[in-house]
N, C-alpha and C positions, 0 to 999 in steps of 0.2 A: 542578508547570511550569505551567499553563493557572493559578492563583491567584497566580506571580509578571509572565505576562507582561502580565494583563488590573487587576488592584488596583494600586493608587497604594502603599498599604502592605499587605504581605499578613503575614497568619495559618494556619498549615496543620498537623493534625494529626492524622495516617495512623498506621498501623499499623503503619512503618518508619522511619518520618522527620517528625519536628512542628521547625516553628521558628515564633517570631509577631514582627511591629511588624518582618519586612525591608520592606525596598527594591531594586530590581533598575529597571536599566536598561543603555542605550535599550530600549524596550520591542518588539515586536516593529508592522513594518512596517502588517502584515495586520490587522484585523480579527478578536478569540477569540483570536488566537493561532497561530505556524505551525501547519498542520496535522501532528499526530501519525496515522505509517503505522506500524501494528505490521506484521511481519516474521515468519514463521515458518510451519509446514507440520504442527504438531500441531494437538491439538483446544484442547490452552492456550494456545496463539495465536491462535486465532479468536475464543476465546472474549474473551478481555485485549480483542481490538478490536473485536468488537460492545460489549464494556462502556464504552473508554474510549477506542478511535480512531477517527480522522476517516475512515482506509484499512487495507487489509489487502493483502499480498503474502504471498501461502504461497509459497514458496522454491521447492518442486520436489514431485513426487508426477504419477501419472499422471490422465487426466483426473478419471478418476470418483474419486479419494481427491482432487481439488484441487478439483470440484464440491459434494464432503461437505461439504470445512473454508469454504469458501464461506458455504453455507448454515448449516453451524452458527453461522459469526459473524454473519450477515444475520438466522440467530432468536433465537441474544443479541443482541443488539439492540432487537430487536422486545420480548424479556422484560427487557431495561433501559426500556424507557419511551421507546426510541429510536428515528428513525426507519433502518429499513432500508435504505431506497433511497439515504440520501445518503452508506454506507458505499462510499469510492472503492477498487474494489478491479482490483489490479496482477496481471500475469501474466506467468510469462517463458517465451519458448518457441525453438527452432533455426529459424535461416533461411532458413528451409524456407515456402515462402506455403503450403502446403497444412497444415503443423503453424499456421500462424499461424488458418486458416482455423478450422482446428478449434478452438481456443482461444478465437477469438472464438462460432463458432455454438453450443455447448457453454457457456460459463462465460458469455457473453457482461460480458469484462471492460469498467472505464473506458480498462486502456491494457495493450500489452503487449509487454516491452521482448526486444530480442534481445540474444545477448550478441555481443561485437563479440570475436574472440579472432583474434587473429593473433601471428606467428611475428615479421610487420614492421612498418612501413610498408606497404608496397606491399600483404602480403597483407590488413593491417586494411580501405585504400582499395578492394581489391578485392572483400569480402566487401560491405561497406558501401554500394559501390557498387552491386553487381547486386543488392545487396538492393533499392535506394534503386530501380531499374529496371525490376525487377522489382514490387514492393508499387506505385509510386506510380500512383494509375488505377485498382489494383483493389480498394481499401476505399476 
């Protein structure tokens, strides 16, 4: 993807895919192409994010598990000669402010997402509205 996004005429030969003299248009508006964020909570996903990704979004796990895979992603980035601090980290937790604080304090992510579950529009608006009322000004 990065070769296609950046080169006027692309050639690539990898383990599972190869192509030569290919053109792809339009190119992404972002310099360097679209940021690639690797999702998953396995050690393989963490290593993939560290080697290749612009970001890492471990999908689930305890704070200990999340901390371990995030540290593995950063260590892998360093081992690959990349800037580990440039790897954007996202995590997800409940809409409970204490849970959000624990994730921020322990993991220092670039962003925290909360699921927006609801059975209907009223439930959704209530959940998001309550969270916004409690969160705005606290972070």
